[in-house]
C-alpha positions in Angstrom: 140.5 6.2 56.2 141.6 8.0 59.4 143.2 11.1 57.8 141.0 14.1 58.6 138.3 12.2 60.4 136.3 14.0 63.1 134.2 12.6 65.9 132.0 15.7 65.9 131.1 17.1 62.5 128.4 19.6 63.7 130.5 22.6 63.0 131.8 21.5 59.6 130.8 23.5 56.5 130.6 20.7 53.9 129.7 22.8 50.8 132.2 22.4 47.9 134.5 25.4 47.4 134.8 27.2 44.1 137.2 26.0 41.4 140.8 27.3 41.2 141.7 29.3 38.2 143.9 26.6 36.8 140.9 24.4 36.0 140.0 26.5 33.0 143.4 25.9 31.5 143.5 22.2 32.1 140.2 21.1 30.5 139.8 20.9 26.7 136.6 23.0 26.7 134.3 20.7 24.7 131.4 18.9 26.5 131.8 15.1 27.1 129.9 12.2 28.6 132.6 10.9 30.9 133.5 7.4 31.9 132.4 7.3 35.6 134.0 4.7 37.8 132.6 4.1 41.3 134.3 1.7 43.8 135.3 0.9 47.3 138.7 0.3 48.9 138.7 -3.5 49.1 136.7 -6.6 48.4 137.4 -8.8 51.4 134.3 -7.9 53.4 132.4 -10.8 54.8 129.8 -8.3 56.0 128.8 -7.7 52.4 127.7 -11.3 51.9 123.9 -11.3 51.3 123.9 -7.5 50.9 126.4 -6.8 48.2 127.5 -10.3 47.3 125.1 -13.2 46.7 124.3 -15.3 49.8 126.8 -18.0 50.6 129.6 -16.3 48.6 132.9 -17.7 49.8 136.0 -15.6 50.3 137.6 -17.0 47.2 134.8 -15.6 45.2 134.7 -12.1 46.7 136.7 -10.4 43.9 134.6 -11.9 41.2 131.4 -10.9 43.0 132.9 -7.4 43.7 133.6 -6.8 40.0 130.0 -7.7 39.1 128.8 -4.9 41.4 131.5 -2.2 41.0 133.6 -1.1 38.0 136.7 0.0 39.9 138.6 -0.3 43.2 141.0 1.8 45.2 143.6 -1.0 45.5 145.3 -0.3 48.8 147.0 -3.7 49.0 149.7 -2.4 46.6 150.6 0.3 49.2 152.2 -2.4 51.3 153.9 -4.6 48.7 154.4 -4.9 45.0 152.3 -7.8 43.8 153.8 -10.8 42.0 152.8 -11.7 38.5 150.6 -14.6 39.5 148.6 -12.3 41.8 148.1 -9.6 39.2 147.1 -12.2 36.5 144.5 -13.6 38.9 143.0 -10.1 39.6 142.8 -9.6 35.9 141.2 -12.9 35.2 138.6 -12.7 37.9 137.1 -9.3 37.0 134.7 -8.1 34.4 135.9 -6.7 31.0 135.0 -3.1 32.0 136.7 -3.2 35.4 139.5 -0.9 36.3 142.1 -1.2 39.1 143.5 1.9 40.7 146.6 0.7 42.5 148.2 2.9 45.3 151.9 3.4 44.8 153.8 1.4 47.4 154.8 3.2 50.6 158.4 2.0 50.0 158.3 4.6 47.2 155.8 7.2 48.4 157.2 7.4 51.9 160.9 7.1 51.1 163.4 9.9 51.3 163.8 10.2 47.6 160.4 8.8 46.4 162.2 5.6 45.3 164.3 7.3 42.7 167.5 5.8 44.0 166.3 2.2 43.7 164.6 -0.2 41.2 161.2 0.1 43.0 159.6 2.3 40.4 160.3 0.1 37.4 159.4 -3.0 39.5 156.0 -1.6 40.4 155.4 -0.4 36.9 156.2 -3.8 35.5 153.9 -5.6 38.0 150.8 -3.4 37.5 151.4 -3.2 33.8 150.3 -6.8 33.6 146.8 -5.5 34.2 146.7 -4.2 30.7 143.4 -2.6 29.7 142.2 -3.2 33.3 144.7 -0.7 34.7 142.8 2.5 35.6 144.7 5.3 37.3 147.4 4.7 39.9 147.7 7.2 42.7 150.6 8.5 44.7 149.7 9.4 48.3 152.3 11.7 49.6 153.0 11.6 53.3 151.7 14.4 55.6 155.2 15.9 56.0 155.9 16.2 52.2 155.5 19.9 51.6 156.1 22.4 48.9 159.8 22.6 49.8 160.1 19.2 48.1 158.3 20.2 44.9 161.5 19.7 42.8 161.7 16.1 44.1 158.1 15.5 43.1 158.8 17.0 39.7 161.7 14.6 39.2 159.6 11.6 40.3 156.8 12.5 37.9 159.3 12.6 35.0 160.8 9.3 36.1 157.4 7.5 36.5 156.5 5.7 33.3 154.4 8.0 31.1 152.3 5.1 29.8 150.9 4.5 33.3 148.2 7.0 34.4 148.9 8.6 37.8 147.1 10.9 40.2 148.8 12.6 43.1 147.3 13.2 46.6 149.1 16.0 48.6 148.4 16.3 52.3 150.8 18.9 53.7 149.1 22.2 54.4 151.7 24.2 52.4 150.3 22.9 49.1 147.0 24.7 49.9 148.1 27.6 52.0 147.4 30.1 49.2 145.7 30.0 45.8 149.1 30.4 44.1 150.5 27.3 45.8 147.5 25.2 44.7 147.8 26.5 41.2 151.5 25.7 41.1 150.8 22.2 42.3 148.2 21.7 39.5 150.6 23.2 36.9 153.3 20.8 38.0 151.0 17.9 37.5 149.6 19.2 34.2 153.1 19.6 32.7 153.6 15.8 33.2 150.1 14.9 32.2 149.2 13.7 35.6 146.0 14.1 37.7 145.2 15.5 41.1 143.5 13.6 43.8 140.7 15.6 45.5 140.0 14.5 49.1 136.7 15.4 50.7 137.0 14.8 54.4 135.5 16.6 57.4 138.7 17.5 59.3 140.8 18.8 56.5 138.8 21.0 54.2 142.0 22.5 52.6 142.6 19.2 50.7 139.2 19.7 49.1 141.1 21.9 46.6 138.7 21.1 43.6 141.7 21.4 41.3 142.0 19.7 37.9 145.3 19.1 36.1 143.7 17.5 33.0 140.5 15.6 31.9 140.8 12.9 34.6 140.0 13.3 38.2 140.1 11.1 41.3 137.9 11.9 44.3 138.3 10.2 47.7 135.0 10.9 49.5 135.1 10.3 53.2 131.6 9.8 54.7 130.5 9.8 58.2 128.5 6.6 58.6 125.7 7.7 56.2 125.0 10.9 58.0 122.5 13.0 56.1 125.3 15.3 55.0 126.9 12.4 53.2 124.0 12.4 50.8 123.8 16.2 50.3 127.5 16.2 49.7 127.1 13.4 47.1 124.4 15.4 45.3 126.7 18.5 45.2 129.5 16.4 43.8 127.4 15.0 41.0 126.4 18.5 40.0 130.0 19.8 40.1 131.3 16.8 38.0 128.6 17.3 35.5 129.6 20.9 35.2 133.2 19.9 34.7 132.1 17.5 32.0 130.6 20.4 30.1 134.2 21.7 29.9 135.8 18.4 28.9 136.2 16.2 31.9 136.3 12.7 30.4 137.1 10.3 33.2 136.1 10.2 36.9 137.2 7.8 39.6 135.1 8.2 42.7 135.8 6.3 45.9 133.4 6.6 48.8 134.9 5.7 52.2 132.7 4.9 55.2 133.7 3.7 58.6 135.4 0.3 58.4 134.3 0.2 54.7 131.1 -1.6 55.7 128.7 1.1 54.6 130.6 2.2 51.5 128.4 0.2 49.1 125.4 2.1 50.3 127.0 5.4 49.3 128.3 3.9 46.0 124.7 2.7 45.2 123.3 6.1 46.1 125.8 7.8 43.8 125.0 5.4 40.9 121.3 5.9 41.3 121.8 9.7 41.3 123.9 9.5 38.2 121.3 7.4 36.4 118.6 10.0 37.3 120.4 13.3 36.9 123.1 12.4 34.4 122.0 9.5 32.2 124.6 10.2 29.5 127.5 9.4 31.9 128.9 5.9 31.3 128.7 4.4 34.8 128.0 1.2 36.7 127.3 0.7 40.4 126.0 -1.8 42.9 122.5 -3.1 43.2 121.8 -3.8 46.9 119.0 -5.7 48.6 117.9 -2.5 50.2 117.5 0.7 48.1 120.1 3.3 48.7 119.2 6.4 50.5 119.3 8.1 54.0 118.9 5.5 56.7 117.0 6.8 59.8 118.8 4.5 62.1 122.2 5.9 61.0 121.0 9.6 61.3 120.3 9.1 65.0 124.0 8.5 65.6 124.9 12.1 65.1 
């Protein structure tokens, strides 16, 4: 993910900001042990053979092998086209029973002038991914960088039109959504009214999109690492602590997607997160990869920064 990436992160303050006021209103208030889903952004990585996938795994078996290591995926392929029925059925058949797909809303909808409201794209997409059944996790709408608060009414109309039965999280990127606390709270209230979730993006070059806002008991975190720099691990530790605190207030479902350069090192961060959860939060219902090398800071990566 190139959005918000920096070549030099030495001046970045990576600590998580405090919660917006809206969070208190949008959580039930009772402690939970949430379902915790950890995944990457694709499965077609030949570099993972022998590290994440069993040796000699062929491309045709990558998805099956992926689902045995991870319990979710940020499904970017749907951003570029609506999948046909045969493709969706194959995805469903080749994954484990506890696996959850998180499809990205097609750019023909998210980047169109009217968010697809003047076409049949929304029902077509909903029908396609609806075939995933119990394996459908949370879809997410990635608004383009130019989509600001001046188009809040359009977003509201879209949220009402998007099928209520399909879980949806929204990622806003324009600075206006985060220019002041009242703007962020208004965004969260808009989502909460339609029982939608907010995507939280943790990336070095755009700390404003790390809004820490919740619009309900589900959250989706897109965590952009820097090649397993030591700060990737300290950030992951802080995230686990914050999510655990939210669970004390009723957070019931977490989708956490670590991004690393070219996706190659994402399994290492996913494995680290999973081991951290097992150690510090054993009540959380989670599953993560078991790699040939134990997860943790890698000296050879540290030397790059």
